[in-house]
Every structure is written in structure tokens, then in C-alpha cells.
C-alpha positions in Angstrom: 60.7 -44.8 2.8 64.1 -46.4 3.3 66.6 -47.3 0.6 65.8 -51.1 0.4 62.1 -50.2 -0.1 62.9 -48.0 -3.0 65.3 -50.6 -4.5 62.5 -53.1 -4.3 59.8 -50.5 -5.7 62.0 -49.8 -8.8 62.9 -53.3 -9.5 60.6 -53.7 -12.6 62.0 -50.2 -13.9 65.7 -51.3 -13.7 68.7 -50.3 -11.6 68.6 -46.9 -10.1 70.9 -44.9 -8.0 69.7 -43.6 -4.6 71.3 -40.9 -2.9 70.7 -39.0 0.3 69.0 -35.6 -0.5 67.2 -33.1 1.6 64.9 -35.0 3.9 65.0 -38.2 1.8 66.6 -39.4 -1.4 67.1 -38.4 -4.8 66.7 -41.2 -7.4 68.4 -41.3 -10.6 69.1 -43.5 -13.8 71.7 -43.0 -16.3 73.1 -40.1 -14.2 69.8 -38.3 -14.3 67.7 -37.5 -11.3 64.0 -38.3 -12.1 62.4 -38.9 -8.7 62.6 -37.6 -5.0 61.6 -39.8 -2.0 60.9 -37.3 0.8 59.1 -37.3 4.0 56.1 -35.9 2.1 56.0 -38.9 -0.4 57.5 -40.1 -3.8 57.6 -37.4 -6.4 58.3 -37.9 -10.1 59.8 -35.4 -12.6 57.1 -34.0 -14.8 56.7 -31.7 -17.7 54.2 -30.4 -20.1 53.9 -33.8 -21.6 53.4 -35.7 -18.3 51.6 -33.2 -16.1 48.2 -34.1 -17.5 48.7 -37.7 -16.4 49.4 -36.6 -12.8 46.4 -34.2 -12.9 44.1 -36.9 -14.2 45.1 -39.1 -11.1 44.4 -36.2 -8.7 48.1 -35.7 -7.9 49.6 -32.4 -6.7 53.0 -30.8 -7.3 55.7 -30.9 -4.7 55.4 -27.9 -2.2 57.2 -26.8 0.8 56.9 -23.9 3.1 59.4 -21.3 4.1 58.8 -18.7 6.9 57.6 -16.3 4.4 55.6 -18.4 1.8 54.7 -21.7 0.4 56.9 -22.8 -2.6 55.3 -24.8 -5.4 57.9 -27.0 -7.4 56.0 -27.8 -10.6 58.7 -30.0 -12.0 58.0 -32.8 -9.5 54.6 -34.3 -8.9 53.3 -36.8 -6.3 53.2 -40.3 -7.5 49.6 -41.6 -7.2 49.3 -43.9 -4.2 47.7 -46.8 -6.4 51.0 -47.3 -8.1 52.7 -48.5 -5.1 50.8 -51.8 -5.6 51.5 -52.1 -9.4 55.1 -52.3 -10.0 54.7 -52.7 -13.8 52.7 -49.4 -14.0 55.0 -47.8 -11.6 57.9 -48.7 -14.0 56.0 -47.1 -16.9 55.5 -43.9 -14.9 59.3 -43.9 -13.9 60.2 -44.3 -17.5 57.9 -41.3 -18.3 59.6 -39.3 -15.4 63.0 -40.2 -16.8 62.2 -39.0 -20.2 60.8 -35.7 -18.6 64.1 -35.2 -16.8 66.1 -35.8 -20.0 64.0 -33.3 -21.9 64.5 -30.8 -19.2 68.2 -31.4 -19.4 68.2 -30.8 -23.1 66.5 -27.5 -22.6 69.1 -26.2 -20.1 72.2 -24.5 -21.5 75.4 -26.4 -21.0 77.5 -25.6 -18.0 80.5 -23.5 -18.8 79.0 -22.1 -22.0 78.5 -18.7 -20.4 82.2 -18.6 -19.3 83.3 -19.9 -22.7 81.4 -17.2 -24.4 82.8 -14.5 -22.1 86.3 -15.6 -22.9 85.6 -15.6 -26.6 84.2 -12.0 -26.4 87.4 -11.0 -24.5 89.5 -12.3 -27.5 87.4 -11.0 -30.3 86.8 -7.5 -28.7 88.9 -4.7 -30.3 91.3 -3.1 -28.1 90.3 0.4 -26.8 92.5 3.4 -27.7 94.1 5.1 -24.8 92.2 8.0 -23.6 93.5 11.4 -24.5 94.6 13.5 -21.7 92.4 16.5 -20.9 93.7 20.1 -20.8 93.6 20.0 -17.1 95.7 16.8 -16.8 98.2 18.2 -19.4 98.6 21.4 -17.4 99.1 19.4 -14.2 101.7 17.1 -15.9 103.4 20.2 -17.3 103.4 21.8 -13.9 105.0 18.7 -12.4 107.7 18.4 -15.0 108.8 22.1 -14.6 109.5 21.7 -10.9 
């Protein structure tokens, strides 16, 4: 799939940003990635709300193989082939995929929150009292002072 084909494919959905990614393209709207166009096919973002629709169509989740194993990416599912010929229904599926991507974004913790909470903890943490010198250390210090 080339860039021009994807632009035409999503014409009924609306404007999309298409960026080179992996072995193909990442497709986004409103700054949110909701689809992947790869050598293996076109994959839409899915979640617990939309996965049953993909399963009903006989679609499978995206997967790839490494040297050690096959990795299943359950958050992206293959677009049913029949939708390539029905641009209106494809637009509906694309809107559902965008909604799934938006829901996933809300579930994620905002970036920087971890760093901000660490900084807050440092400020609110009480200062530790200096350690008391042990008798051995006091003896050593005393020995150094005498000489």
C-alpha cells in the first residue's frame, strides 16, 4: 500500500496524517495513531469494545515473529478485506478505531507524571538526621587528632 492509495482509502473518513513507520505507515487523525498499514495488511486500533466486531468478521490481531517467538499485538486487528470496497463502512470502522485509540490514551498515565511525583516526594520528604558516629569511628578520630 502506498501513500496515495491510503489517502484515497480514508477519503470518506476525513483527513489523516500518514507517516513512515516500521515496514509501512502509521495513520493518525487529531494527532492520535489509529491504524497501521504494513506489508502484512491494514490494521486498526482495537479494544474490548471493538474486538468483537473484528472477531465476527474473522479478522486476527497483528502478529510478528522474532527469532525466539511470535508476538501477538492484541491492540491492532486486521481490517476485513471486504471493507476495501466499501469506503463508507470503512470510514465507520476507522472512527471506531480512532475512538479505541482515544480510550487507550486516556487509560495511560500522562508522561512526566512519574518524574513530577518523584520531585514532589523529594521536597516533602523529611531530612534525615546525621548518623551518629560509632565508637570505633570516635576512637579512630581521636587517634588521628592526638597525632
